[in-house]
N, C-alpha and C positions, 0 to 999 in steps of 0.2 A: 541590494545585497544579493550576492550569488550563493545559491544553495548547492551548486554543482560539486564542490569539493568538501567532503565531510571528514573531519579528523577521526581516527580510530577511537579516541576516548570521548567523543561526543555521544549524544543520545541517538546512536545509529539504529538501535534495536527498537522495533515497534512490536509490542506484545498484543497478540490477537485475543480479545476477550470473547471467545466464541461460546457463550453460555445462553441458557434459556431463562434465567431469572436474575433479578437485581442482587439477591442474596449471594448467589454463586459468583457473579461478576465482582461484587464488592469485596468478597472474601479474598480474591486475588489482588485487587487494587490496594487493599490495606497492607499487603505483604511486599509491595514494590516501592521503589524510590523514584520519584519524578525527575530526579537529577540523573538517573541512569537509563531511563527508557521512556518511550512514548506508548500510547495505547490505541488500539484499533477497536472501534465499535461497529459491528456489522448488522445485517438485516434481522437476525434472530433476536439478539439482545435488544436492539432498538425497538422492534415490534412489541416485545414484552414490556419494556420499561419506559419508552418514550423520551422526549427531550429532557425531562427532569433528571434522568440518570446521566445524560451527557453533561449537563450543567454541573451535577454533583462531582463528576470526575474532573472536570476542568477546574472547579473550585478547589479541588484537592491538589492542584498544581500540575496536573498532567496535560501535555499536548495531546489532542485527540485527532486521530485519523478517522474521519467519518466515511466508512466503507459501505456505502449503499449502492454504488455502481449505477448511478442514474442512467436510464436509457428510455427516452420518450420524445415527444415533439419538442422543438427548440425552446419555446416559451415556458413549457412546464419544467424542463430541466434547468433552465436559467433561474426560474423562481425557486426551485428546490435548492440549488447551490447558494442562492442568496439567503435562504432560510438557515442553511447550515452555517453560513458566515455570521448571521445574527446570533447563533448559539455560541459562537466563539471557537469553532473548530479550527484546528491548525492545518488540516489537509482534507480535501474532498475529492472523490473520484467519480468519473462517468465512463461510459463505454465508448471507446473510439469508433466502434462499428455503428454508432448512432449517426455518424457523418459530420461533414464540415459545418453545416448550418447549426447543428445542435451544439458542437464544441465552441464555435465562434460566439453563439448566443450566451453560453455560460461564461466565457472569458469576458465578454463585454459587460455582462451584468455584475460580475465580481469586481470589475475595475472601479466601480462606484463605491466600494466599501473601504473605509479607512484602514481597517485591519483585515486585509484580504487573505483568505486561506490559500495555501498552495492548491492548484488544480491539476490533477493527474488523470490520465486516460488509461483504462484497461485495454490491453491489446488482445491477447488470447489467454483465457483462464488456464492456470497451471495444472488444473485437474483434467484438461482436455489433451488427449493424445491425437495422433494422426487419424485414427479411425473415426473418432468423435468429430473431428473437424470436417472430414469428408462427408460425414452423414448429414451435417447441417448445410451442405452445399458449397463450401469453400473449395476453390480450385488451387492446386499447388501445395507446397509443403508449409509446415507451420512457420519455419524460420522466415520465409519470404513474406508470408502474411503479416507476421509481427512487424517486420521492417516497414512494410507498406503502411500499416496503421500508425506506427511511430512517426514516420515522416509526415503523414497527414496531421497528426496531433501537433507536431512541431510547427507546421505551417499555420495552424489555427491559433497559435499563441499559448498552448498549454505549457505548464511548467515541467512536465515530464510524463512518464508512462509507468504503469504497473506491468511488469513482464517477468519472465523466468530468467534465472541467472544465465541460461544458455544463449540468450539474445543480447545481453547487456553490452558486451564489447562492440558488436556490430552497430547497435543503436547509438552508442557514444561516438563511433566513427562517423555515422551518418548525420547525427543531429548536434554534435558538439558535447564537450565534457560538462557544460553547465545545464544540460537537459537531464532532468532527474530520472534515475532508474530506481523504482521502488520494487523490491523483489520478495514475493511470497514463495511458498513451496520449498522452504529451507529446512533441512534436517541436519543437525550436528551428527558427527560420526557415531555409528552404532545405535541410532534411534530408528523407530518405525517410520515407514513412508506413508502409512494410512491411505487416504484417498488422493494423494498427489501423484502426478506422473513425471512432469519435467522438473525434477528436484535437483538440489545441489547442497553442499555444505555452506555455512556462512562464510568461511574463509575463501572458498572458491568464488562465491558471489562478489565479495569485496575485491578480490584479485581481478575480476572481470570489469570492475568499475561501479558496482552497485553503491548507491548513496544511502539507502535505508533498507533494513532487513525486517520483514514481517514474519514473526515466528510465534506459533501458538502452542500446540500441545507439548512439544519438547520442554517448554517453560512452564505452562500452566498445569501440566500433569506431574511436574517434578515436586517432590516433597518440600523442596526449598526453592521457590521460583526465583528469588533474588540471587541465590547462589548459581542457579542455572544461567542467568544473564551474565554474571561475572565470568563464568566458565567460557561463555561464547566470546566475550571480550578478550579473554586470555588466549583463546584459539586464534582470534584475529591478530593479536599482537605477535604471537609466536610465528604465524605464517607470513606476516608482512614485515 
């Protein structure tokens, strides 16, 4: 099955459950519809709640994007990805900067799972601007670095990358339309940017070719999270 072309009315939105407790996270889960969105569980919530909460969310009917951004020696990352698959996660991510051996080890290990999760690689965090990237020793501009990491990820057999909306079009041209683009750092019009730098609106991301949209605070801080999701889908339909 190809995941590269996702219809507007599919579960394109992935809601980021960026919370510190199971109570807070579940309060949002109960107000969302698994037919209209998927959920992202990251480091903070997973560290507080562990695998049981992941299973609870999956049992409630939601696809889970397991956002732990693994980056370690190849065998350790491969084992961690396998453990995420055992939990029933829909998507797992690792850092492309971990290199070829690490990505290939993860791809090879997941190939043995009957229900294999999608495996995506983080290129450059959307919270990082040009200054931050230079400070950690990368040479060249952000765009070129993202494309280099995306190309390496594609060569290693990854299903796609996590990138900003600004790089999606070039990544699709380089790696093909079926190579997934998972885009965080999105803010609907007239919402706060918070700690994100390379941001865009959901409609701009989809117009560029994004397959999945990771959106947190504009949904989870809304008085009606489900209505916020529907407003995003309306924005996408109106723009496209």
